[in-house]
C-alpha positions as CSV (number, residue, x, y, z in Angstrom):
1,M,99.0,160.4,-13.0
2,A,99.0,162.1,-16.4
3,G,100.3,165.6,-15.6
4,K,99.5,166.8,-19.2
5,N,95.8,166.4,-18.4
6,I,95.8,168.9,-15.5
7,K,95.1,172.3,-17.0
8,V,93.7,174.3,-14.0
9,P,95.9,176.3,-11.5
10,V,97.3,174.0,-8.8
11,K,98.1,175.2,-5.2
12,W,99.6,172.4,-3.2
13,E,100.8,172.6,0.4
14,N,102.3,169.8,2.6
15,F,103.3,170.0,6.2
16,E,107.0,169.5,7.0
17,L,106.3,167.0,9.8
18,G,103.7,165.2,7.7
19,I,104.5,164.3,4.1
20,G,106.9,167.1,3.7
21,S,108.5,167.6,0.3
22,R,107.3,164.3,-1.2
23,G,104.5,165.9,-3.1
24,E,106.9,168.1,-5.0
25,E,107.6,165.2,-7.5
26,A,104.0,165.2,-8.5
27,A,103.9,169.0,-8.8
28,N,106.9,168.8,-11.1
29,L,105.1,166.2,-13.3
30,I,102.2,168.6,-13.7
31,R,104.7,171.3,-14.7
32,Q,106.4,168.9,-17.2
33,G,103.0,168.2,-18.7
34,G,102.8,171.9,-19.7
35,N,101.0,173.5,-16.8
36,Q,103.3,176.2,-15.4
37,N,100.6,177.5,-13.0
38,V,101.6,175.1,-10.2
39,R,102.6,176.3,-6.8
40,F,104.1,173.8,-4.2
41,R,105.0,174.8,-0.7
42,V,106.1,173.0,2.5
43,V,104.9,174.6,5.7
44,P,107.8,174.3,8.1
45,G,107.2,173.0,11.6
46,Y,103.7,171.8,11.0
47,A,102.4,168.2,11.2
48,H,99.2,166.6,9.9
49,A,96.4,168.3,11.9
50,D,98.3,171.5,12.7
51,G,96.9,173.3,9.7
52,V,93.5,173.1,11.4
53,Y,94.3,173.1,15.2
54,S,97.3,175.4,15.5
55,L,96.6,178.9,16.9
56,K,98.9,180.3,14.2
57,A,97.4,178.3,11.3
58,E,95.7,181.3,9.8
59,Q,99.0,183.3,9.7
60,D,101.3,180.4,8.8
61,V,99.2,178.3,6.5
62,W,96.0,179.9,5.2
63,N,96.9,183.5,4.6
64,P,100.0,182.5,2.5
65,F,97.9,179.8,0.7
66,F,95.2,182.3,-0.3
67,G,97.7,185.1,-1.0
68,R,96.6,187.4,1.9
């Protein structure tokens, strides 16, 4: 992936019990390519489908993601 080609804002969330912090390396490559508008976050205690099915997903995942 050529991080220097990504110019748009990036919001990236992984779930701790899914991929966890592994995506942070790619987010850092985008930053190193010159895009400082990159936000990476790991949602603690969540696994793959929890962001959709958890009763607290709106509070724990989506509100922080959209800045509410």
